[in-house]
KEKE-3310 file (N, C-alpha, C; in steps of 0.2 Angstrom, whole numbers, plus 5000, padded with zeros to 4 digits):
npx = (5004:5002:5009:5002:5011:5015:5017:5023:5038:5056:5060:5049:5050:5051:5058:5070:5073:5075:5068:5054:5039:5024:5012:5002:5002:4990:4989:4980:4982:4984:4996:5006:5013:5025:5026:5031:5021:5023:5030:5021:5011:5017:5020:5008:4992:4980:4983:4987:4975:4968:4976:4974:4961:4948:4947:4938:4944:4957:4969:4971:4979:4985:4979:4981:4972:4977:4971:4967:4978:4994:5003:5017:5018:5012:5023:5033:5027:5026:5040:5044:5037:5046:5059:5057:5060:5060:5064:5068:5065:5055:5046:5043:5037:5026:5020:5007:4999:5006:5003:4989:4989:4996:4987:4976:4980:4986:4999:5009:5023:5026:5016:5019:5031:5026:5018:5027:5034:5025:5021:5033:5033:5022:5012:5005:4997:4994:4989:4975:4972:4980:4975:4962:4966:4973:4962:4954:4963:4965:4976:4981:4992:4996:4984:4982:4993:4990:4978:4982:4991:4981:4973:4983:4986:4974:4969:4977:4975:4962:4961:4965:4964:4960:4953:4942:4936:4933:4923:4913:4910:4911:4903:4902:4914:4921:4914:4919:4932:4932:4926:4936:4946:4940:4939:4953:4957:4949:4956:4968:4966:4961:4973:4981:4975:4976:4990:4992:4985:4993:5005:5001:4998:5011:5017:5010:5014:5027:5026:5021:5032:5041:5034:5035:5049:5051:5044:5050:5064:5067:5069:5074:5067:5056:5052:5054:5053:5064:5074:5088:5089:5099:5110:5106:5108:5100:5087:5088:5083:5069:5059:5047:5049:5052:5041:5031:5035:5033:5019:5016:5020:5011:4999:5000:4998:4987:4972:4960:4958:4950:4937:4936:4939:4950:4959:4972:4975:4965:4971:4982:4976:4971:4982:4988:4978:4979:4992:4990:4982:4990:5001:5011:5016:5016:5004:5009:5022:5023:5027:5021:5009:4992:4991:4988:4975:4967:4968:4962:4949:4946:4936:4925:4923:4919:4907:4898:4895:4900:4910:4919:4923:4930:4940:4947:4951:4960:4970:4975:4980:4990:4999:5003:5010:5019:5027:5031:5039:5049:5055:5060:5068:5078:5083:5088:5099:5107:5111:5117:5128:5135:5138:5148:5162:5162:5159:5170:5178:5174:5161:5146:5134:5117:5113:5102:5086:5074:5061:5050:5043:5029:5024:5014:5007:5001)
npy = (4994:5011:5025:5040:5054:5066:5079:5087:5080:5081:5069:5065:5073:5070:5076:5081:5094:5108:5120:5130:5122:5120:5112:5099:5082:5069:5053:5037:5030:5039:5046:5060:5070:5082:5093:5103:5116:5121:5111:5100:5106:5108:5096:5089:5092:5089:5089:5102:5109:5105:5112:5125:5127:5137:5141:5141:5147:5157:5157:5145:5129:5120:5105:5088:5074:5058:5043:5025:5018:5010:5018:5019:5018:5030:5038:5034:5038:5052:5055:5052:5063:5073:5068:5061:5048:5030:5017:5000:4991:4998:4998:4985:4982:4991:4993:4991:5000:5012:5014:5016:5028:5036:5036:5042:5055:5060:5058:5055:5050:5042:5033:5027:5020:5012:5004:4997:4990:4982:4974:4967:4959:4951:4936:4920:4919:4932:4939:4941:4950:4961:4964:4968:4980:4987:4989:4998:5009:5014:5009:5005:4997:4988:4982:4975:4967:4959:4953:4945:4936:4929:4924:4915:4906:4901:4890:4887:4899:4899:4891:4899:4909:4922:4922:4914:4923:4933:4928:4926:4939:4949:4946:4953:4958:4946:4940:4949:4946:4933:4935:4942:4932:4923:4931:4933:4919:4917:4927:4921:4909:4913:4920:4909:4902:4911:4911:4898:4898:4907:4901:4890:4897:4902:4890:4885:4895:4892:4879:4882:4888:4877:4869:4876:4875:4861:4859:4868:4868:4855:4840:4826:4815:4820:4831:4843:4837:4841:4842:4835:4821:4814:4806:4815:4823:4821:4832:4847:4859:4863:4858:4851:4845:4831:4824:4831:4828:4814:4815:4821:4811:4801:4808:4809:4795:4790:4781:4784:4797:4805:4803:4809:4802:4801:4806:4811:4816:4826:4835:4838:4844:4855:4862:4865:4873:4884:4888:4893:4904:4913:4914:4924:4923:4922:4912:4903:4902:4897:4882:4874:4861:4861:4875:4884:4880:4882:4896:4900:4896:4902:4907:4898:4885:4887:4884:4893:4911:4914:4904:4908:4920:4916:4908:4918:4926:4917:4916:4929:4930:4920:4925:4937:4931:4923:4933:4940:4929:4928:4940:4939:4928:4933:4944:4936:4929:4940:4942:4931:4931:4942:4936:4927:4931:4930:4917:4911:4914:4905:4906:4898:4897:4895:4888:4883:4883:4895:4892:4878:4868:4858:4843:4845:4837:4820)
npz = (5000:4996:5006:5013:5013:5027:5022:5007:5001:4998:4993:4985:4974:4958:4948:4952:4953:4963:4964:4965:4969:4960:4958:4964:4962:4965:4970:4968:4979:4989:4989:4987:4974:4971:4957:4943:4935:4922:4916:4915:4908:4896:4891:4890:4883:4889:4903:4903:4901:4913:4922:4919:4921:4928:4945:4961:4972:4969:4976:4981:4981:4967:4962:4954:4951:4949:4946:4948:4944:4950:4963:4961:4947:4943:4947:4939:4927:4928:4929:4916:4909:4913:4908:4896:4895:4898:4908:4904:4914:4921:4911:4910:4922:4923:4910:4905:4913:4910:4896:4897:4904:4895:4884:4890:4894:4882:4877:4865:4862:4873:4872:4860:4864:4874:4866:4858:4867:4873:4862:4860:4872:4871:4874:4874:4885:4890:4879:4876:4887:4884:4871:4874:4881:4871:4862:4870:4872:4859:4851:4837:4830:4840:4843:4830:4830:4841:4837:4826:4832:4840:4830:4824:4834:4839:4845:4856:4863:4866:4878:4888:4903:4901:4889:4892:4902:4894:4885:4894:4898:4888:4875:4863:4859:4858:4847:4837:4837:4832:4820:4814:4813:4804:4793:4790:4788:4776:4767:4767:4760:4748:4744:4743:4732:4722:4721:4717:4704:4697:4697:4688:4676:4673:4671:4660:4651:4649:4644:4632:4626:4626:4617:4605:4604:4602:4590:4581:4583:4585:4595:4606:4601:4594:4581:4567:4550:4543:4551:4558:4570:4577:4589:4599:4615:4631:4634:4643:4643:4645:4658:4655:4643:4639:4643:4635:4622:4622:4623:4611:4602:4606:4603:4589:4585:4591:4591:4596:4595:4586:4590:4601:4613:4621:4634:4635:4622:4622:4630:4623:4612:4618:4621:4609:4604:4613:4610:4597:4600:4605:4597:4586:4574:4556:4547:4538:4542:4555:4563:4572:4575:4569:4571:4561:4557:4569:4570:4558:4561:4572:4586:4583:4588:4601:4613:4619:4623:4636:4638:4628:4633:4645:4640:4633:4643:4650:4640:4640:4653:4653:4643:4649:4661:4654:4648:4660:4666:4657:4658:4671:4670:4662:4670:4680:4673:4671:4684:4687:4679:4684:4696:4693:4696:4710:4712:4707:4718:4727:4730:4730:4717:4713:4698:4693:4684:4689:4691:4695:4685:4684:4676:4663:4655:4655)
capx = (5000:5006:5008:5002:5016:5012:5018:5027:5045:5061:5060:5044:5051:5054:5062:5076:5074:5074:5064:5047:5034:5017:5006:5003:4998:4988:4988:4974:4984:4985:5003:5007:5019:5025:5028:5031:5015:5025:5032:5015:5007:5021:5020:5001:4987:4975:4985:4987:4968:4967:4980:4972:4954:4947:4946:4934:4948:4963:4975:4971:4984:4982:4980:4979:4971:4978:4969:4966:4984:4998:5007:5024:5017:5012:5029:5036:5024:5029:5047:5044:5036:5052:5065:5055:5064:5057:5068:5066:5062:5049:5041:5041:5032:5020:5019:5000:4997:5008:4999:4983:4990:4998:4981:4971:4983:4988:5007:5011:5029:5025:5011:5023:5036:5023:5015:5032:5036:5020:5022:5039:5031:5016:5012:4998:4993:4992:4987:4968:4972:4983:4971:4957:4969:4974:4956:4952:4967:4966:4983:4980:4998:4996:4978:4983:4998:4987:4973:4986:4993:4975:4971:4987:4987:4968:4967:4980:4972:4955:4962:4968:4959:4958:4948:4936:4933:4930:4917:4908:4909:4911:4902:4902:4921:4922:4912:4923:4938:4930:4925:4943:4949:4936:4941:4960:4957:4947:4961:4974:4963:4961:4980:4984:4972:4979:4997:4992:4984:4999:5010:4999:4999:5018:5019:5007:5018:5033:5024:5021:5039:5043:5031:5038:5056:5051:5041:5054:5071:5067:5072:5077:5063:5051:5054:5052:5056:5070:5079:5091:5088:5103:5115:5104:5108:5094:5085:5087:5081:5063:5057:5042:5051:5052:5034:5028:5037:5029:5012:5015:5020:5004:4994:5000:4997:4981:4966:4954:4958:4945:4930:4937:4939:4957:4961:4979:4974:4961:4975:4986:4972:4970:4989:4988:4973:4982:4997:4987:4979:4996:5006:5011:5019:5011:5001:5014:5029:5023:5028:5017:5003:4985:4991:4984:4968:4964:4968:4956:4942:4945:4932:4919:4922:4917:4900:4894:4899:4904:4916:4924:4926:4934:4946:4951:4955:4965:4975:4978:4984:4996:5003:5006:5014:5025:5031:5035:5044:5054:5059:5063:5074:5083:5086:5092:5105:5112:5114:5122:5134:5138:5141:5154:5168:5161:5159:5177:5181:5172:5154:5142:5128:5113:5112:5096:5081:5070:5054:5050:5037:5026:5023:5007:5003:5003)
capy = (5000:5018:5029:5047:5058:5072:5085:5085:5080:5081:5062:5065:5077:5066:5080:5082:5101:5111:5126:5130:5117:5123:5108:5092:5076:5065:5046:5033:5027:5045:5049:5067:5071:5089:5094:5110:5117:5122:5104:5096:5109:5108:5088:5086:5097:5087:5092:5110:5111:5104:5117:5131:5127:5142:5138:5145:5151:5157:5156:5138:5125:5116:5097:5084:5067:5052:5037:5019:5014:5010:5024:5019:5019:5037:5041:5033:5043:5059:5055:5052:5069:5077:5066:5058:5042:5025:5011:4993:4988:5001:4996:4978:4982:4996:4995:4992:5006:5018:5014:5019:5035:5040:5037:5047:5062:5061:5058:5051:5047:5037:5028:5023:5016:5007:4999:4993:4986:4977:4969:4963:4955:4947:4929:4917:4920:4939:4942:4944:4956:4966:4965:4973:4986:4990:4992:5004:5014:5015:5007:5000:4992:4983:4978:4971:4962:4954:4949:4940:4931:4925:4920:4910:4902:4901:4884:4888:4905:4897:4888:4903:4912:4928:4920:4912:4929:4937:4924:4927:4946:4953:4942:4956:4958:4939:4940:4953:4942:4927:4938:4944:4925:4920:4935:4931:4913:4918:4930:4916:4904:4917:4921:4902:4901:4916:4909:4892:4900:4911:4896:4887:4902:4902:4883:4885:4899:4888:4874:4885:4889:4870:4866:4879:4872:4854:4859:4872:4866:4847:4838:4820:4810:4823:4837:4844:4832:4843:4843:4828:4820:4809:4808:4820:4822:4822:4840:4850:4866:4863:4852:4847:4843:4824:4822:4834:4824:4808:4816:4822:4805:4798:4812:4807:4788:4788:4779:4787:4804:4808:4803:4813:4797:4800:4812:4814:4819:4832:4840:4841:4848:4862:4866:4867:4879:4889:4891:4897:4910:4918:4914:4930:4922:4921:4905:4899:4902:4893:4875:4870:4857:4864:4882:4888:4878:4886:4903:4901:4894:4907:4905:4894:4879:4888:4882:4899:4917:4913:4900:4912:4925:4913:4907:4924:4928:4913:4918:4935:4928:4916:4930:4941:4926:4922:4939:4941:4924:4930:4946:4937:4924:4938:4947:4931:4928:4945:4942:4925:4934:4946:4932:4923:4932:4928:4910:4909:4915:4900:4906:4893:4900:4890:4890:4880:4887:4898:4889:4871:4867:4852:4840:4847:4831:4813)
capz = (5000:4996:5012:5012:5018:5030:5018:5001:5003:4992:4989:4980:4968:4953:4943:4955:4954:4970:4963:4968:4966:4960:4958:4968:4959:4970:4967:4971:4986:4993:4988:4984:4971:4968:4950:4940:4931:4915:4913:4914:4903:4889:4889:4889:4882:4894:4909:4903:4902:4920:4926:4917:4923:4933:4952:4965:4976:4965:4980:4983:4978:4961:4962:4949:4953:4944:4950:4944:4943:4956:4964:4957:4940:4942:4948:4932:4922:4929:4927:4909:4907:4913:4905:4890:4895:4903:4908:4903:4921:4923:4906:4911:4928:4922:4903:4904:4916:4906:4890:4898:4905:4889:4880:4893:4894:4876:4877:4859:4862:4878:4869:4855:4867:4877:4861:4856:4873:4874:4857:4862:4877:4869:4875:4873:4891:4891:4873:4877:4891:4880:4866:4876:4882:4864:4859:4874:4871:4852:4849:4831:4829:4845:4842:4825:4832:4845:4833:4822:4837:4842:4824:4822:4839:4843:4849:4863:4866:4869:4884:4893:4907:4898:4884:4896:4905:4888:4883:4899:4900:4883:4869:4856:4857:4856:4840:4833:4836:4828:4813:4811:4812:4798:4787:4789:4784:4769:4764:4766:4755:4742:4742:4740:4726:4717:4719:4712:4698:4694:4695:4682:4670:4671:4668:4653:4646:4648:4640:4625:4624:4625:4611:4600:4604:4599:4583:4577:4583:4586:4601:4605:4598:4590:4578:4560:4546:4540:4556:4561:4578:4579:4594:4603:4622:4634:4634:4649:4642:4648:4663:4652:4636:4638:4644:4630:4617:4623:4622:4604:4599:4607:4599:4582:4584:4595:4587:4599:4595:4582:4593:4608:4619:4624:4639:4634:4616:4623:4633:4618:4608:4621:4621:4602:4603:4617:4606:4591:4602:4607:4591:4582:4567:4550:4547:4534:4546:4561:4562:4577:4571:4570:4572:4555:4558:4574:4568:4553:4564:4578:4591:4581:4592:4608:4614:4621:4624:4642:4637:4624:4637:4649:4636:4631:4650:4651:4635:4642:4659:4650:4639:4655:4664:4650:4648:4667:4667:4652:4661:4677:4668:4659:4676:4683:4669:4672:4691:4687:4675:4689:4701:4691:4700:4717:4711:4707:4724:4732:4732:4726:4715:4710:4691:4690:4682:4694:4691:4695:4681:4684:4670:4662:4652:4658)
cpx = (5004:5004:5007:5006:5012:5012:5023:5035:5050:5061:5054:5045:5055:5058:5069:5078:5072:5070:5057:5042:5027:5011:5008:4998:4996:4986:4982:4976:4985:4991:5002:5013:5020:5028:5028:5025:5018:5027:5026:5011:5010:5020:5013:4996:4981:4977:4985:4980:4966:4970:4976:4964:4953:4945:4942:4938:4955:4969:4976:4976:4981:4984:4977:4978:4972:4977:4968:4972:4989:5002:5013:5023:5016:5018:5033:5034:5026:5036:5048:5042:5042:5058:5064:5059:5060:5062:5065:5062:5056:5044:5039:5036:5025:5018:5011:4997:4999:5005:4992:4984:4992:4992:4976:4974:4987:4996:5009:5017:5029:5021:5015:5028:5032:5020:5021:5034:5031:5020:5027:5037:5025:5017:5005:4994:4991:4989:4980:4968:4975:4979:4965:4960:4970:4968:4953:4956:4969:4973:4982:4986:4997:4990:4979:4988:4994:4982:4977:4988:4987:4973:4976:4988:4980:4967:4971:4977:4965:4955:4964:4962:4956:4953:4941:4932:4930:4924:4911:4906:4908:4909:4903:4909:4923:4920:4916:4930:4937:4929:4932:4947:4946:4939:4949:4961:4955:4952:4967:4972:4964:4968:4983:4981:4975:4987:4997:4990:4989:5004:5008:5000:5007:5020:5016:5011:5024:5032:5023:5028:5042:5040:5034:5045:5056:5049:5046:5061:5072:5071:5074:5073:5057:5054:5052:5056:5063:5076:5082:5090:5093:5108:5113:5105:5101:5093:5084:5085:5074:5061:5051:5043:5050:5045:5030:5029:5033:5022:5011:5015:5013:4999:4994:4998:4990:4975:4960:4953:4952:4938:4931:4936:4945:4958:4967:4978:4970:4966:4980:4983:4971:4977:4990:4984:4976:4988:4995:4984:4984:5001:5005:5014:5014:5009:5006:5021:5029:5023:5024:5011:4997:4985:4987:4977:4964:4963:4963:4949:4940:4941:4925:4918:4920:4909:4896:4899:4903:4910:4921:4927:4931:4941:4950:4954:4961:4971:4979:4983:4991:5001:5007:5011:5020:5030:5035:5040:5050:5059:5063:5069:5080:5087:5091:5099:5110:5115:5119:5129:5138:5141:5146:5160:5168:5161:5166:5181:5179:5165:5150:5135:5124:5111:5106:5091:5076:5064:5054:5043:5034:5024:5015:5003:5006:5007)
cpy = (5006:5022:5036:5051:5064:5078:5083:5085:5080:5075:5062:5069:5073:5069:5081:5089:5103:5118:5125:5126:5120:5119:5102:5087:5071:5058:5043:5031:5033:5048:5055:5068:5078:5089:5101:5110:5117:5115:5100:5099:5108:5100:5086:5092:5095:5090:5099:5112:5110:5110:5124:5132:5132:5138:5143:5150:5151:5156:5149:5134:5121:5109:5094:5077:5062:5046:5031:5015:5014:5017:5025:5020:5026:5041:5040:5037:5050:5060:5055:5059:5074:5075:5063:5051:5037:5019:5005:4990:4991:4999:4989:4978:4986:4998:4995:4998:5013:5019:5018:5026:5039:5041:5043:5054:5064:5063:5053:5047:5041:5031:5024:5018:5010:5001:4994:4988:4980:4972:4964:4957:4951:4939:4926:4918:4927:4942:4945:4950:4962:4968:4970:4980:4990:4993:4998:5010:5016:5015:5002:4995:4987:4979:4973:4965:4956:4950:4944:4934:4926:4921:4914:4905:4901:4895:4884:4894:4903:4894:4892:4906:4918:4927:4918:4918:4933:4934:4926:4934:4951:4949:4946:4957:4951:4938:4944:4950:4936:4929:4939:4937:4923:4924:4934:4925:4913:4921:4925:4911:4907:4918:4914:4901:4905:4913:4902:4893:4903:4906:4892:4891:4902:4895:4882:4889:4895:4882:4876:4886:4882:4868:4869:4876:4866:4855:4863:4869:4858:4846:4830:4815:4813:4830:4838:4839:4834:4844:4836:4828:4815:4811:4814:4818:4823:4830:4842:4857:4868:4857:4848:4844:4836:4822:4825:4830:4817:4809:4818:4816:4801:4801:4810:4800:4786:4787:4782:4794:4808:4808:4806:4808:4797:4807:4815:4818:4826:4837:4843:4846:4855:4866:4869:4874:4885:4892:4895:4904:4915:4918:4920:4929:4921:4914:4901:4898:4898:4885:4870:4867:4861:4871:4886:4886:4882:4893:4905:4901:4899:4904:4901:4888:4881:4887:4888:4905:4917:4910:4904:4917:4922:4911:4913:4927:4924:4914:4924:4934:4924:4920:4934:4937:4924:4927:4941:4936:4925:4935:4944:4933:4928:4941:4942:4929:4933:4945:4936:4927:4938:4942:4928:4924:4929:4920:4907:4909:4910:4901:4902:4896:4895:4892:4886:4885:4889:4894:4882:4870:4860:4849:4841:4841:4825:4810)
cpz = (5000:5003:5010:5017:5021:5026:5012:5003:4997:4989:4984:4974:4963:4948:4945:4955:4960:4970:4965:4965:4966:4960:4962:4964:4965:4967:4970:4978:4991:4993:4985:4981:4968:4962:4948:4935:4924:4912:4911:4908:4896:4887:4887:4888:4887:4901:4909:4904:4909:4924:4925:4919:4929:4940:4956:4969:4972:4969:4982:4979:4972:4962:4956:4951:4948:4948:4945:4942:4949:4956:4961:4950:4938:4943:4941:4927:4922:4927:4920:4906:4908:4909:4898:4889:4900:4902:4906:4909:4922:4917:4907:4917:4926:4915:4902:4907:4912:4899:4891:4900:4899:4884:4883:4893:4888:4875:4871:4860:4867:4875:4864:4858:4871:4872:4859:4861:4874:4869:4858:4867:4877:4870:4874:4879:4892:4885:4873:4881:4887:4874:4868:4878:4876:4861:4863:4873:4864:4850:4843:4830:4834:4845:4836:4826:4836:4842:4829:4826:4839:4836:4823:4828:4843:4847:4856:4867:4870:4876:4890:4897:4904:4893:4887:4899:4899:4886:4888:4900:4894:4876:4863:4854:4855:4849:4835:4832:4831:4821:4810:4809:4805:4792:4785:4786:4777:4765:4762:4760:4748:4739:4739:4733:4720:4715:4715:4705:4694:4692:4689:4676:4668:4668:4661:4648:4645:4643:4633:4622:4622:4618:4605:4599:4600:4592:4579:4577:4583:4592:4600:4601:4593:4587:4571:4556:4543:4545:4559:4568:4580:4584:4598:4611:4625:4635:4641:4649:4645:4653:4660:4646:4635:4638:4638:4623:4617:4621:4615:4600:4600:4603:4591:4580:4587:4590:4590:4599:4592:4586:4600:4614:4623:4628:4637:4627:4617:4626:4628:4613:4611:4621:4614:4601:4607:4613:4600:4593:4604:4602:4587:4575:4562:4550:4543:4538:4552:4560:4567:4574:4573:4571:4567:4556:4563:4573:4563:4556:4569:4584:4589:4585:4599:4608:4615:4622:4630:4642:4633:4628:4642:4646:4634:4637:4651:4646:4638:4648:4657:4647:4645:4659:4660:4649:4654:4668:4663:4655:4667:4675:4665:4665:4679:4680:4670:4679:4691:4684:4680:4694:4700:4695:4707:4717:4711:4713:4729:4734:4727:4724:4712:4703:4688:4689:4688:4696:4691:4691:4681:4677:4668:4659:4654:4652)
residu = (MET:CYS:ARG:ARG:PRO:ALA:SER:PRO:THR:SER:SER:ASP:ASN:VAL:SER:GLY:ASP:THR:THR:GLU:ILE:CYS:ILE:GLN:ILE:ILE:THR:SER:GLY:GLY:ARG:THR:ILE:PRO:VAL:HIS:ALA:ASN:ILE:LEU:ALA:SER:ALA:SER:THR:VAL:LEU:LYS:SER:ILE:ILE:ASP:LYS:PRO:ARG:LYS:HIS:PRO:SER:SER:ALA:ILE:THR:VAL:SER:ILE:SER:GLY:VAL:PRO:CYS:ASP:ALA:VAL:VAL:VAL:PHE:VAL:ARG:PHE:LEU:TYR:SER:SER:LYS:CYS:SER:GLU:GLU:ASP:MET:GLU:LYS:TYR:GLY:PHE:HIS:LEU:LEU:ALA:LEU:SER:HIS:VAL:TYR:LEU:ILE:PRO:LYS:LEU:LYS:SER:GLN:CYS:THR:LYS:ALA:LEU:ILE:GLU:ARG:LEU:THR:ILE:GLU:ASN:VAL:ILE:ASP:VAL:LEU:GLN:LEU:ALA:ARG:LEU:CYS:ASP:ALA:PRO:ASP:LEU:TYR:LEU:LYS:CYS:MET:LYS:LEU:VAL:SER:ASN:LYS:PHE:LYS:SER:VAL:GLU:GLU:THR:GLU:GLY:TRP:LYS:PHE:LEU:GLN:ASN:ASN:ASP:PRO:PHE:PHE:GLU:LEU:GLU:ILE:LEU:GLN:PHE:ILE:ASP:GLU:THR:GLU:SER:ARG:ARG:LYS:MET:SER:ARG:ARG:GLN:ARG:ARG:ALA:GLN:ARG:LEU:TYR:ILE:GLU:LEU:GLY:GLU:ALA:MET:ASP:CYS:LEU:GLU:HIS:ILE:CYS:THR:GLU:GLY:CYS:ILE:SER:VAL:GLY:PRO:ASN:ASP:THR:PRO:ARG:LYS:ASN:ARG:VAL:PRO:CYS:ASN:LYS:PHE:SER:THR:CYS:GLN:GLY:LEU:GLN:LEU:SER:LEU:GLN:HIS:PHE:ALA:ASN:CYS:LYS:ASN:ARG:MET:ASN:GLN:GLY:CYS:VAL:ARG:CYS:LYS:ARG:MET:TRP:GLN:LEU:PHE:LYS:LEU:HIS:SER:SER:ILE:CYS:GLU:LEU:PRO:GLU:SER:ALA:CYS:LYS:VAL:PRO:LEU:CYS:LYS:ARG:PHE:LYS:ILE:ARG:GLY:GLY:ASP:GLU:MET:LYS:ASN:LYS:LYS:GLU:GLU:VAL:ARG:TRP:GLY:LEU:LEU:VAL:LYS:LYS:VAL:VAL:VAL:ALA:ARG:ALA:THR:SER:SER:LEU:LEU:LEU:GLN:LYS:LYS:LYS:GLU:VAL:GLU:LYS:GLU:ALA:ILE:PRO:ALA:ALA:CYS:GLY:GLY:TYR:ASN:TYR:ASP:HIS:ASN:HIS:GLY:TYR:VAL:ILE:ARG:ASN:LEU:VAL:CYS)
# end
């Protein structure tokens, strides 16, 4: 318990100054702390308004009551108003109370320090208490950090006394937390879907490059008739090259292709069609099978307008992904070229292709 001194003493003068004391701060425990009016007024507009408030008896002493927090926390608070500093030990003991005081008396610098200190000290056990305080004290950074911890460790947080108390006493805030968790999970799922879709577009773009490589330059077992394919080493230019060659051979010899009964042939058909949609070469110059046919027929094979729109959107995204992949690959080659001297000095640089492209065709 704090003891009420008989009169202000020099030990209560937290500023260390021996000049005249104009104001008395009274804590909830009855402790009186002498302070300077000009220091408080310059540090806080709220305290300034209290000091400047008209009194019934002008000659009476000015007192400021700070209640609801421990006496020692008020001493630390006043010391901060004088020095703009707060020790780690004091922050460890009174971080909660100092954040509340900084909010009530509008001390932004102290509020920022308290927010940072409480974020560093967040645990599963205290996160609900800190979250409620952040909500009351309008500390958005601390609030968001607490919400993220609750969302990531909800099963553990559910077992704490803080969560059980919140359930029994503040169901609206409980609902707010559950809604945040639900929205966070929805955003994560959407982000994962977008990343998967982007990887697929990149893989399709590389499949188009691989198809042009096989049909133009030729590879191990498939290529133009005018290109020799003897003594070819295994192709490492594209990860899908071997699988695509096998699918091309299957497409050329499959008996079920014409009646659309073969899944592999359907996939190859779609790849040819996608190639024709992004191919910029003249019809006579492109060596990819069926390119001319698809260009002539255009969107006649589409069943409806909706399907045509979806196909057009796919083509645009593949084109963008292909261009992006090309730029990134070019940038990576430049970095690799710059890293050659470092590699000679013992630095191991990964020269493998940046993208791992799964086999699009079985």
